[in-house]
C-alpha positions as CSV (number, residue, x, y, z in Angstrom):
1,M,23.1,21.3,8.5
2,D,19.5,20.2,8.7
3,N,18.4,20.6,12.2
4,G,15.0,18.9,11.6
5,P,11.5,20.3,11.2
6,K,9.8,22.8,13.4
7,A,7.3,21.6,16.0
8,M,4.3,19.9,14.5
9,S,2.1,22.9,15.7
10,T,3.8,24.9,13.0
11,F,2.9,22.5,10.2
12,V,-0.3,20.8,11.3
13,R,-3.4,22.7,12.2
14,G,-5.3,19.6,13.3
15,L,-7.8,17.4,11.6
16,K,-10.7,18.3,9.3
17,C,-13.7,16.4,7.8
18,R,-13.3,15.4,4.2
19,L,-17.0,16.0,3.6
20,C,-18.1,19.1,5.5
21,G,-14.7,20.7,6.4
22,K,-15.3,20.9,10.2
23,T,-12.0,21.1,12.0
24,Y,-10.8,19.3,15.1
25,A,-7.7,19.3,17.3
26,G,-5.0,16.7,16.7
27,E,-6.6,13.9,18.7
28,A,-7.3,10.2,18.3
29,L,-10.5,10.6,16.2
30,N,-11.3,9.2,12.8
31,F,-14.8,10.6,12.1
32,C,-16.7,13.9,12.1
33,T,-19.2,14.2,14.9
34,E,-21.5,16.3,12.6
35,D,-21.9,14.0,9.5
36,F,-19.6,11.0,10.3
37,G,-17.4,11.8,7.4
38,P,-13.7,10.7,7.6
39,L,-11.1,13.0,9.0
40,E,-7.8,13.9,7.5
41,V,-4.8,15.9,8.6
42,D,-4.9,19.7,7.9
43,Y,-1.5,21.1,7.1
44,D,-0.1,24.6,7.0
45,Y,1.4,24.4,3.5
46,E,2.6,28.0,3.6
47,S,4.8,27.2,6.6
48,I,6.0,24.0,5.0
49,G,6.9,25.8,1.9
50,E,9.1,28.2,3.8
51,S,10.9,25.3,5.6
52,L,11.2,22.6,2.9
53,S,13.0,22.4,-0.4
54,R,14.3,19.7,-2.8
55,S,17.9,20.4,-1.7
56,K,17.0,19.9,2.0
57,I,15.2,16.7,1.2
58,E,18.1,15.4,-0.9
59,L,20.6,15.9,2.0
60,R,18.6,13.5,4.3
61,P,18.9,9.7,4.5
62,F,16.8,8.0,1.9
63,T,13.9,6.8,4.1
64,M,10.3,8.0,4.1
65,W,11.2,10.5,6.8
66,R,13.1,12.7,4.4
67,Y,9.6,14.2,3.7
68,R,8.8,14.5,7.4
69,E,7.3,18.0,7.3
70,L,4.6,16.5,5.2
71,L,3.9,13.7,7.8
72,P,1.8,14.3,10.9
73,I,4.2,13.8,13.8
74,D,6.2,16.1,16.1
75,G,9.8,16.3,15.0
76,E,11.7,13.1,14.5
77,P,9.9,9.7,14.3
78,T,10.1,7.4,17.4
79,V,8.9,4.3,15.5
80,G,10.2,3.0,12.2
81,S,13.0,5.4,11.5
82,Q,14.4,3.2,8.7
83,V,11.2,2.6,6.8
84,G,10.8,3.5,3.1
85,G,13.4,4.4,0.6
86,T,12.5,1.4,-1.5
87,P,13.8,1.0,-5.1
88,L,12.1,2.1,-8.3
89,V,13.1,-0.7,-10.6
90,K,13.4,-0.2,-14.4
91,A,11.6,-3.3,-15.6
92,N,12.9,-3.8,-19.1
93,R,12.4,-7.6,-19.4
94,L,8.8,-7.4,-18.0
95,A,8.2,-4.4,-20.4
96,E,9.2,-6.6,-23.4
97,A,7.1,-9.5,-22.2
98,I,3.9,-7.4,-22.0
99,G,4.7,-5.2,-25.0
100,V,5.3,-1.8,-23.5
101,E,8.3,0.6,-23.9
102,N,8.8,2.3,-20.5
103,L,7.9,0.4,-17.3
104,W,8.9,0.9,-13.7
105,L,8.1,-1.1,-10.5
106,K,7.9,0.7,-7.1
107,N,9.1,-2.3,-5.1
108,D,7.8,-2.2,-1.5
109,A,8.2,-6.0,-1.3
110,V,11.6,-5.2,0.2
111,N,10.4,-2.6,2.7
112,F,11.8,-2.7,6.3
113,P,11.0,-4.4,8.6
114,T,8.1,-6.6,7.3
115,L,8.4,-6.5,3.5
116,S,5.3,-4.5,2.7
117,F,4.2,-0.9,2.2
118,K,2.3,-1.1,5.5
119,D,5.5,-0.4,7.3
120,R,5.1,3.2,6.1
121,V,1.6,3.8,7.5
122,V,2.4,1.9,10.7
123,S,5.5,3.9,11.5
124,V,3.5,7.1,11.3
125,A,0.6,5.8,13.2
126,L,2.7,4.3,16.1
127,S,4.9,7.4,16.3
128,K,1.7,9.4,16.7
129,A,0.3,6.9,19.2
130,R,3.3,7.4,21.4
131,E,2.9,11.2,21.2
132,L,-0.7,10.8,22.2
133,G,0.3,8.7,25.2
134,F,-1.0,5.3,24.1
135,K,0.6,2.2,25.7
136,T,-1.6,-0.4,24.0
137,V,-2.2,-0.4,20.2
138,G,-3.9,-2.7,17.7
139,C,-5.4,-3.1,14.3
140,A,-7.8,-5.0,12.1
141,S,-5.9,-6.6,9.3
142,T,-5.9,-8.9,6.3
143,G,-2.2,-9.8,6.9
144,N,0.4,-7.2,6.0
145,L,-0.8,-4.6,8.5
146,A,-0.9,-7.3,11.2
147,N,2.8,-8.1,10.6
148,S,3.8,-4.5,10.6
149,V,1.9,-3.4,13.7
150,A,3.3,-6.4,15.6
151,A,6.9,-5.9,14.5
152,N,7.0,-2.1,15.0
153,S,5.1,-2.4,18.3
154,A,7.7,-4.9,19.6
155,A,10.5,-2.6,18.6
156,A,8.8,0.4,20.3
157,G,7.9,-1.5,23.5
158,L,4.1,-1.2,22.9
159,E,1.6,-3.8,23.8
160,A,-0.3,-4.9,20.6
161,Y,-3.6,-6.7,19.9
162,I,-4.0,-7.9,16.4
163,F,-7.4,-8.9,15.0
164,V,-7.5,-10.9,11.8
165,P,-10.0,-13.1,9.9
166,S,-9.6,-16.7,11.1
167,D,-8.9,-18.0,7.6
168,L,-5.9,-15.8,7.0
169,E,-2.8,-17.3,5.4
170,Q,-0.9,-19.2,8.1
171,T,2.4,-17.5,7.0
172,K,0.9,-14.1,7.8
173,I,-0.3,-15.3,11.2
174,L,3.1,-16.7,11.9
175,G,4.7,-13.5,10.7
176,T,2.6,-11.7,13.3
177,S,2.9,-14.0,16.3
178,I,6.7,-14.1,16.2
179,Y,6.8,-10.6,17.5
180,G,4.9,-11.4,20.7
181,A,1.6,-9.6,19.7
182,K,-1.7,-11.0,21.0
183,V,-3.3,-12.3,17.8
184,I,-7.0,-12.9,17.8
185,G,-8.6,-14.8,14.9
186,V,-12.2,-13.8,14.2
187,T,-14.7,-16.0,12.3
188,G,-16.0,-13.6,9.7
189,T,-15.0,-11.2,7.0
190,Y,-12.5,-8.3,7.4
191,D,-15.4,-5.9,7.6
192,Q,-16.8,-7.8,10.6
193,V,-13.3,-7.8,12.2
194,N,-13.0,-4.1,11.7
195,R,-16.4,-3.4,13.3
196,L,-15.3,-5.4,16.4
197,C,-12.1,-3.5,16.6
198,T,-14.0,-0.2,16.5
199,Q,-15.9,-1.4,19.6
200,V,-12.7,-2.5,21.3
201,A,-10.9,0.7,20.6
202,F,-13.6,2.9,22.2
203,K,-14.3,0.6,25.1
204,Y,-10.7,0.2,26.2
205,G,-9.2,3.4,25.0
206,W,-6.5,1.8,22.9
207,G,-4.9,3.2,19.8
208,F,-6.0,1.2,16.8
209,V,-3.9,2.3,13.8
210,N,-6.6,2.0,11.2
211,I,-9.5,3.1,13.4
212,N,-9.1,6.0,15.8
213,L,-5.6,6.8,14.5
214,R,-6.6,6.3,10.8
215,A,-6.2,10.0,9.9
216,Y,-2.5,9.9,10.8
217,Y,-1.9,6.3,9.6
218,A,-3.2,7.0,6.1
219,E,-0.7,9.9,5.6
220,G,2.2,7.4,5.6
221,S,1.1,6.2,2.2
222,K,2.0,9.6,0.7
223,S,5.6,8.6,1.0
224,V,5.2,6.1,-1.9
225,G,4.2,9.0,-4.1
226,F,6.9,11.3,-2.8
227,E,9.5,8.7,-3.5
228,I,8.2,7.9,-7.0
229,A,8.4,11.6,-8.0
230,E,11.9,12.1,-6.6
231,Q,13.2,8.8,-8.1
232,L,12.0,9.9,-11.5
233,G,13.9,13.2,-11.2
234,W,11.2,15.3,-9.5
235,R,8.4,14.5,-11.9
236,T,5.3,12.2,-12.1
237,P,4.9,9.4,-14.6
238,Q,2.1,9.3,-17.2
239,H,0.4,6.3,-15.6
240,V,0.4,4.6,-12.2
241,V,-1.4,1.4,-11.4
242,V,-2.2,0.9,-7.7
243,P,-3.8,-2.1,-5.8
244,M,-6.9,-1.3,-3.9
245,A,-8.2,-2.8,-0.6
246,G,-9.6,0.0,1.6
247,G,-8.9,2.5,-1.1
248,S,-6.6,4.8,0.8
249,L,-3.2,4.2,-1.0
250,I,-4.4,5.3,-4.4
251,G,-5.7,8.6,-3.0
252,K,-2.6,9.3,-1.0
253,I,-0.3,8.8,-4.0
254,Q,-2.3,11.5,-5.8
255,K,-2.2,13.7,-2.7
256,A,1.6,13.3,-2.6
257,F,1.9,14.5,-6.2
258,N,-0.4,17.4,-5.6
259,E,1.5,18.5,-2.4
260,L,4.8,18.4,-4.2
261,H,3.3,20.6,-6.9
262,Q,1.7,23.0,-4.4
263,L,5.2,23.4,-2.8
264,G,6.8,24.1,-6.2
265,M,8.9,20.9,-6.3
266,I,7.4,19.4,-9.4
267,A,5.4,20.6,-12.4
268,K,1.6,20.2,-12.3
269,P,0.9,16.4,-12.3
270,A,-0.4,15.0,-15.5
271,C,-0.6,11.4,-14.2
272,K,-3.5,9.0,-14.8
273,I,-4.1,6.8,-11.8
274,Y,-5.6,3.3,-12.2
275,G,-7.1,1.0,-9.5
276,A,-6.5,-2.8,-9.4
277,Q,-8.7,-5.3,-7.6
278,P,-9.4,-9.1,-7.6
279,A,-12.6,-10.2,-9.3
280,G,-13.6,-11.9,-6.1
281,C,-13.6,-8.6,-4.1
282,N,-14.0,-5.7,-6.5
283,P,-16.3,-3.1,-4.9
284,I,-14.3,-0.1,-6.2
285,S,-13.5,-1.3,-9.7
286,D,-17.2,-2.4,-10.1
287,M,-18.3,1.1,-9.1
288,V,-15.9,2.8,-11.6
289,K,-16.8,0.5,-14.5
290,N,-20.5,0.9,-13.9
291,G,-20.4,4.7,-13.5
292,R,-21.7,4.8,-9.9
293,E,-20.6,7.4,-7.3
294,Q,-20.8,4.9,-4.4
295,H,-19.6,1.3,-4.2
296,R,-21.7,-1.7,-3.4
297,P,-20.2,-3.8,-0.6
298,V,-19.1,-7.3,-1.4
299,R,-20.5,-9.4,1.5
300,K,-18.5,-12.5,1.0
301,P,-15.1,-11.9,-0.6
302,N,-13.7,-14.9,-2.5
303,T,-10.2,-14.4,-3.8
304,I,-6.6,-15.7,-3.3
305,A,-5.7,-12.0,-2.9
306,K,-6.7,-11.9,0.8
307,S,-4.7,-8.7,1.5
308,L,-7.2,-6.9,-0.9
309,A,-10.3,-8.7,0.4
310,I,-12.1,-5.7,2.0
311,G,-15.7,-5.8,0.9
312,D,-16.7,-2.4,2.2
313,P,-13.7,-0.1,1.7
314,A,-13.6,2.9,3.9
315,D,-12.2,5.1,1.1
316,G,-14.1,3.6,-1.7
317,F,-15.9,6.8,-2.7
318,F,-12.7,8.8,-2.6
319,A,-10.7,6.2,-4.5
320,G,-13.3,6.3,-7.3
321,K,-13.1,10.1,-7.4
322,V,-9.3,10.0,-7.7
323,I,-9.5,7.6,-10.6
324,R,-12.1,9.6,-12.4
325,D,-10.5,13.0,-11.8
326,S,-7.1,11.8,-13.1
327,G,-8.6,10.3,-16.2
328,G,-7.7,6.7,-15.1
329,W,-9.7,3.6,-14.9
330,A,-10.2,0.5,-12.7
331,E,-10.2,-3.2,-13.5
332,D,-10.4,-6.6,-11.7
333,V,-8.8,-9.9,-12.5
334,T,-9.4,-13.6,-11.8
335,D,-7.4,-15.8,-9.4
336,E,-5.7,-17.5,-12.4
337,E,-4.7,-14.2,-13.9
338,I,-3.3,-13.1,-10.5
339,A,-1.2,-16.2,-10.1
340,E,0.1,-16.2,-13.7
341,S,1.2,-12.5,-13.3
342,M,3.0,-13.3,-10.0
343,A,4.9,-16.0,-11.9
344,L,5.6,-13.6,-14.9
345,L,7.0,-11.0,-12.6
346,G,9.2,-13.5,-10.9
347,R,10.7,-14.9,-14.1
348,T,11.2,-11.6,-15.8
349,E,12.4,-9.3,-13.0
350,G,13.4,-11.6,-10.2
351,I,10.7,-10.0,-7.9
352,F,8.5,-12.3,-5.9
353,A,5.4,-10.2,-5.1
354,E,2.5,-11.3,-3.1
355,T,-1.0,-11.7,-4.6
356,A,-1.6,-7.9,-4.5
357,G,1.4,-7.5,-6.9
358,G,-0.1,-10.2,-9.1
359,V,-3.4,-8.2,-9.1
360,T,-1.6,-5.0,-10.1
361,L,0.4,-6.5,-12.9
362,A,-2.6,-8.5,-14.2
363,V,-4.8,-5.4,-14.2
364,A,-2.1,-3.4,-16.0
365,R,-1.9,-6.0,-18.7
366,K,-5.6,-5.9,-19.1
367,L,-5.7,-2.1,-19.3
368,I,-2.9,-2.2,-21.9
369,E,-4.8,-4.7,-24.0
370,Q,-7.9,-2.5,-23.8
371,G,-5.9,0.4,-25.0
372,R,-6.6,2.5,-21.9
373,I,-2.8,2.6,-21.2
374,P,-0.8,3.4,-24.3
375,R,2.1,1.0,-24.9
376,D,4.6,3.8,-25.7
377,E,4.0,5.8,-22.5
378,E,5.6,5.7,-19.0
379,I,4.0,3.3,-16.5
380,V,4.7,2.7,-12.8
381,L,3.3,-0.4,-11.1
382,C,3.1,-0.3,-7.3
383,I,4.3,-3.6,-5.8
384,T,3.1,-3.5,-2.2
385,G,4.1,-6.8,-0.5
386,N,6.4,-9.8,-0.7
387,G,5.4,-13.1,-2.1
388,L,7.0,-15.1,0.7
389,K,3.8,-14.3,2.6
390,T,1.5,-15.8,0.0
391,Q,3.3,-18.8,-1.4
392,D,0.3,-21.1,-1.4
393,A,-1.5,-18.8,-3.9
394,V,1.0,-19.5,-6.6
395,A,2.2,-23.0,-5.8
396,G,-0.3,-24.7,-8.0
397,Y,0.6,-22.7,-11.0
398,L,4.4,-23.6,-11.0
399,E,6.1,-26.7,-12.3
400,R,7.3,-29.2,-9.7
401,P,11.0,-30.0,-9.7
402,M,12.1,-32.8,-11.9
403,I,13.5,-35.8,-10.0
404,I,16.5,-37.7,-11.3
405,K,19.0,-40.2,-10.0
406,P,22.6,-38.8,-9.4
407,S,23.8,-39.7,-12.9
408,L,24.8,-37.7,-15.9
409,E,22.9,-40.1,-18.2
410,E,19.6,-39.1,-16.5
411,F,20.5,-35.4,-16.6
412,E,21.4,-35.1,-20.3
413,P,17.9,-35.8,-21.8
414,M,16.3,-33.6,-19.2
415,V,18.6,-30.6,-20.0
416,E,17.8,-31.0,-23.7
417,G,14.2,-30.4,-22.8
418,Y,15.1,-27.3,-20.9
419,R,17.0,-25.9,-23.8
420,E,13.9,-25.7,-26.0
421,P,12.8,-22.1,-26.6
422,A,11.2,-20.9,-23.4
423,L,7.8,-19.2,-23.5
424,V,7.5,-15.9,-21.6
């Protein structure tokens, strides 16, 4: 019987700076006091290797917490115990439509409870917030994170303050307000919202999941990579395409693959990782395509993919490094390409992805056409959120229902038109 992991002190040494390596205790801190570099969790992999194995993982419920020794909390989660375990869908009809042989969709559009991958990072961050004694939590968000923090905070009995750009899609604001969170719309870009939240977090001593709890929060994204590798039979695919906003997810997927290899669970990863962004907010893809080490912030994002509209991504430098080191690439796509790919995904695989999913598929198609992703190799696309949250973005690209009177005579000529060969 699996009696659960040892205490966190066995597996986590604390935090360390990603730039200079300075170490810190496991506290609510997201930057190095020496060089202001971002902090990340520092694990004791030797102890984890002695405790964790494939067979032990496979005996556990299929949620993200089956990999809990590689997540930075004490023992069992206290928030979001059912998060993760989303399907890896073999997308044969979509593969045929775009002319590839072996295509998978990691579908976090059905994640619990708020239909996006953000439930993964939030369940880690709020479990950690409770361990650190926070009673009030919050976030800066472009939508999905707001939904998840509000829902999971309500379930955990935490007070939540959610800061969003005031022009956010109304469906996402509604999907946050329903949980009783205090929602504050801020006139300005996401980056301006984030700066305000940094000031609030330090003035009031609250636990903001993507600010002072960011080091723990980001680790939840690794579970996407863990699940992909296990669902493929404990191996990595040849190519993974990942949407980029702040740039953390793409790096954590690579980190997940590397951790599994370090623990002897998979062979050395030979996976090229690709970043996807909208053309109206493309600081990371622009950096990669122009061969720069640092991104240039986009001051006024302009895209239907509002969940990816972060003009000054916190992990931009590290995302670019992941892409280059893996041999991948980055691309960006127009609003029209995003909406068209959302519709293509829906009519081939029955998956309604939000705009970020449209970005991911549209970029994959572009990379395939460029020859950067071979048509005969295995590809995984990361679908990170549900299209029910961004219906307006695609509404103008879909045909309106035909209106007829309740008579067979009116239906017959219409159905003949439908029977004409459909275009994919």
